[in-house]
Backbone as XML, in Angstrom:
<?xml version="1.0"?>
<chain id="A" units="angstrom">
  <residue number="1" name="UNK">
    <atom name="N" x="15.681" y="9.880" z="-11.168"/>
    <atom name="CA" x="16.589" y="9.408" z="-9.682"/>
    <atom name="C" x="15.479" y="8.796" z="-9.098"/>
  </residue>
  <residue number="2" name="UNK">
    <atom name="N" x="15.864" y="7.595" z="-8.454"/>
    <atom name="CA" x="14.959" y="7.299" z="-7.309"/>
    <atom name="C" x="15.453" y="7.263" z="-5.886"/>
  </residue>
  <residue number="3" name="UNK">
    <atom name="N" x="14.387" y="7.626" z="-5.104"/>
    <atom name="CA" x="14.613" y="8.236" z="-3.730"/>
    <atom name="C" x="13.804" y="7.332" z="-2.929"/>
  </residue>
  <residue number="4" name="UNK">
    <atom name="N" x="14.397" y="7.351" z="-1.185"/>
    <atom name="CA" x="13.238" y="6.502" z="-0.460"/>
    <atom name="C" x="12.087" y="7.180" z="-0.296"/>
  </residue>
  <residue number="5" name="UNK">
    <atom name="N" x="11.072" y="6.450" z="0.048"/>
    <atom name="CA" x="9.844" y="7.532" z="0.121"/>
    <atom name="C" x="9.523" y="8.008" z="1.469"/>
  </residue>
  <residue number="6" name="UNK">
    <atom name="N" x="8.876" y="8.899" z="1.527"/>
    <atom name="CA" x="8.525" y="9.855" z="2.802"/>
    <atom name="C" x="7.255" y="9.348" z="3.315"/>
  </residue>
  <residue number="7" name="UNK">
    <atom name="N" x="6.898" y="9.383" z="4.611"/>
    <atom name="CA" x="5.083" y="9.606" z="4.981"/>
    <atom name="C" x="4.413" y="10.393" z="3.559"/>
  </residue>
  <residue number="8" name="UNK">
    <atom name="N" x="5.296" y="11.450" z="3.412"/>
    <atom name="CA" x="3.963" y="12.223" z="2.819"/>
    <atom name="C" x="3.819" y="11.751" z="1.168"/>
  </residue>
  <residue number="9" name="UNK">
    <atom name="N" x="4.712" y="10.777" z="1.213"/>
    <atom name="CA" x="4.412" y="9.761" z="-0.270"/>
    <atom name="C" x="3.471" y="8.764" z="-0.359"/>
  </residue>
  <residue number="10" name="UNK">
    <atom name="N" x="2.927" y="8.733" z="1.045"/>
    <atom name="CA" x="2.073" y="6.999" z="1.011"/>
    <atom name="C" x="0.665" y="7.213" z="0.078"/>
  </residue>
  <residue number="11" name="UNK">
    <atom name="N" x="0.120" y="8.521" z="0.643"/>
    <atom name="CA" x="-1.178" y="8.843" z="-0.587"/>
    <atom name="C" x="-0.807" y="8.126" z="-1.857"/>
  </residue>
  <residue number="12" name="UNK">
    <atom name="N" x="-0.019" y="8.822" z="-2.566"/>
    <atom name="CA" x="0.176" y="8.188" z="-3.700"/>
    <atom name="C" x="0.712" y="6.190" z="-3.985"/>
  </residue>
  <residue number="13" name="UNK">
    <atom name="N" x="1.527" y="6.075" z="-3.200"/>
    <atom name="CA" x="1.988" y="4.966" z="-3.195"/>
    <atom name="C" x="0.514" y="4.045" z="-3.206"/>
  </residue>
  <residue number="14" name="UNK">
    <atom name="N" x="-0.047" y="4.276" z="-2.003"/>
    <atom name="CA" x="-1.643" y="3.321" z="-1.652"/>
    <atom name="C" x="-2.284" y="3.552" z="-2.865"/>
  </residue>
  <residue number="15" name="UNK">
    <atom name="N" x="-2.162" y="4.496" z="-3.417"/>
    <atom name="CA" x="-3.219" y="4.656" z="-4.836"/>
    <atom name="C" x="-2.752" y="3.269" z="-5.987"/>
  </residue>
  <residue number="16" name="UNK">
    <atom name="N" x="-1.802" y="3.710" z="-5.734"/>
    <atom name="CA" x="-1.218" y="2.050" z="-6.999"/>
    <atom name="C" x="-0.843" y="0.641" z="-5.542"/>
  </residue>
  <residue number="17" name="UNK">
    <atom name="N" x="-0.877" y="0.859" z="-5.009"/>
    <atom name="CA" x="-0.747" y="-0.374" z="-4.120"/>
    <atom name="C" x="-2.081" y="-1.420" z="-3.999"/>
  </residue>
  <residue number="18" name="UNK">
    <atom name="N" x="-3.236" y="-0.193" z="-3.548"/>
    <atom name="CA" x="-4.373" y="-0.743" z="-3.166"/>
    <atom name="C" x="-5.219" y="-1.564" z="-3.932"/>
  </residue>
  <residue number="19" name="UNK">
    <atom name="N" x="-5.195" y="-1.136" z="-5.144"/>
    <atom name="CA" x="-6.044" y="-2.197" z="-6.028"/>
    <atom name="C" x="-5.558" y="-4.041" z="-6.023"/>
  </residue>
  <residue number="20" name="UNK">
    <atom name="N" x="-3.752" y="-4.132" z="-5.798"/>
    <atom name="CA" x="-3.089" y="-5.136" z="-5.544"/>
    <atom name="C" x="-3.411" y="-5.664" z="-4.211"/>
  </residue>
  <residue number="21" name="UNK">
    <atom name="N" x="-3.560" y="-5.222" z="-3.245"/>
    <atom name="CA" x="-3.673" y="-5.434" z="-2.176"/>
    <atom name="C" x="-5.154" y="-5.921" z="-2.188"/>
  </residue>
  <residue number="22" name="UNK">
    <atom name="N" x="-6.196" y="-5.229" z="-2.934"/>
    <atom name="CA" x="-7.577" y="-5.691" z="-3.083"/>
    <atom name="C" x="-7.861" y="-6.798" z="-3.532"/>
  </residue>
  <residue number="23" name="UNK">
    <atom name="N" x="-7.019" y="-7.267" z="-4.883"/>
    <atom name="CA" x="-7.384" y="-8.170" z="-5.950"/>
    <atom name="C" x="-7.252" y="-9.687" z="-4.881"/>
  </residue>
  <residue number="24" name="UNK">
    <atom name="N" x="-6.342" y="-9.622" z="-4.128"/>
    <atom name="CA" x="-5.465" y="-10.499" z="-3.361"/>
    <atom name="C" x="-4.832" y="-11.587" z="-4.270"/>
  </residue>
  <residue number="25" name="UNK">
    <atom name="N" x="-3.919" y="-11.156" z="-4.689"/>
    <atom name="CA" x="-3.374" y="-12.029" z="-5.409"/>
    <atom name="C" x="-1.905" y="-12.222" z="-5.393"/>
  </residue>
  <residue number="26" name="UNK">
    <atom name="N" x="-1.797" y="-10.895" z="-4.558"/>
    <atom name="CA" x="-0.081" y="-10.763" z="-4.308"/>
    <atom name="C" x="0.385" y="-10.535" z="-3.029"/>
  </residue>
  <residue number="27" name="UNK">
    <atom name="N" x="-0.408" y="-10.261" z="-2.050"/>
    <atom name="CA" x="0.072" y="-9.580" z="-0.750"/>
    <atom name="C" x="-0.410" y="-10.634" z="-0.301"/>
  </residue>
  <residue number="28" name="UNK">
    <atom name="N" x="-0.323" y="-11.349" z="0.920"/>
    <atom name="CA" x="-1.124" y="-12.101" z="1.963"/>
    <atom name="C" x="-1.724" y="-11.200" z="2.869"/>
  </residue>
  <residue number="29" name="UNK">
    <atom name="N" x="-2.930" y="-10.511" z="2.407"/>
    <atom name="CA" x="-3.380" y="-9.552" z="3.738"/>
    <atom name="C" x="-4.667" y="-9.853" z="3.688"/>
  </residue>
  <residue number="30" name="UNK">
    <atom name="N" x="-5.731" y="-9.626" z="4.564"/>
    <atom name="CA" x="-6.801" y="-9.085" z="4.609"/>
    <atom name="C" x="-7.555" y="-8.438" z="3.019"/>
  </residue>
  <residue number="31" name="UNK">
    <atom name="N" x="-8.287" y="-8.755" z="2.435"/>
    <atom name="CA" x="-8.748" y="-7.935" z="1.621"/>
    <atom name="C" x="-9.522" y="-6.496" z="1.592"/>
  </residue>
  <residue number="32" name="UNK">
    <atom name="N" x="-9.865" y="-6.526" z="2.773"/>
    <atom name="CA" x="-10.514" y="-5.033" z="3.241"/>
    <atom name="C" x="-9.628" y="-4.503" z="3.979"/>
  </residue>
  <residue number="33" name="UNK">
    <atom name="N" x="-7.878" y="-4.524" z="3.977"/>
    <atom name="CA" x="-6.984" y="-3.392" z="4.555"/>
    <atom name="C" x="-7.031" y="-2.337" z="4.228"/>
  </residue>
  <residue number="34" name="UNK">
    <atom name="N" x="-7.360" y="-1.544" z="5.426"/>
    <atom name="CA" x="-7.471" y="-0.395" z="5.131"/>
    <atom name="C" x="-5.933" y="0.271" z="5.022"/>
  </residue>
  <residue number="35" name="UNK">
    <atom name="N" x="-5.888" y="1.922" z="4.611"/>
    <atom name="CA" x="-4.828" y="2.689" z="3.882"/>
    <atom name="C" x="-3.558" y="2.137" z="5.351"/>
  </residue>
  <residue number="36" name="UNK">
    <atom name="N" x="-4.021" y="3.044" z="6.571"/>
    <atom name="CA" x="-2.865" y="2.784" z="7.716"/>
    <atom name="C" x="-2.544" y="1.535" z="7.780"/>
  </residue>
  <residue number="37" name="UNK">
    <atom name="N" x="-3.149" y="0.546" z="7.839"/>
    <atom name="CA" x="-2.726" y="-1.266" z="8.480"/>
    <atom name="C" x="-1.910" y="-1.066" z="7.423"/>
  </residue>
  <residue number="38" name="UNK">
    <atom name="N" x="-2.496" y="-1.058" z="5.695"/>
    <atom name="CA" x="-1.535" y="-1.355" z="5.022"/>
    <atom name="C" x="0.046" y="-0.514" z="4.930"/>
  </residue>
  <residue number="39" name="UNK">
    <atom name="N" x="0.175" y="0.819" z="5.378"/>
    <atom name="CA" x="1.057" y="1.345" z="5.426"/>
    <atom name="C" x="1.776" y="0.814" z="6.781"/>
  </residue>
  <residue number="40" name="UNK">
    <atom name="N" x="1.204" y="0.073" z="7.545"/>
    <atom name="CA" x="2.023" y="-0.049" z="8.605"/>
    <atom name="C" x="3.043" y="-1.715" z="8.326"/>
  </residue>
  <residue number="41" name="UNK">
    <atom name="N" x="2.253" y="-2.363" z="7.378"/>
    <atom name="CA" x="3.057" y="-3.656" z="6.742"/>
    <atom name="C" x="3.854" y="-3.229" z="5.820"/>
  </residue>
  <residue number="42" name="UNK">
    <atom name="N" x="3.377" y="-2.334" z="4.815"/>
    <atom name="CA" x="4.369" y="-1.825" z="3.849"/>
    <atom name="C" x="5.602" y="-1.478" z="4.230"/>
  </residue>
</chain>
C-alpha cells in the first residue's frame, strides 16, 4: 500500500533524492541545495 509521506519520512526520502539533486540531471535546483531547502521545494 502506498501512503502519503509525512514529516518523519523526509530523512529517508532525502537519502533517495539527494543523489539525483546533486547529479543535476533531473531537478533544476542548485547542486549544493541543502536538505531543508530541498524539502521545501519537494
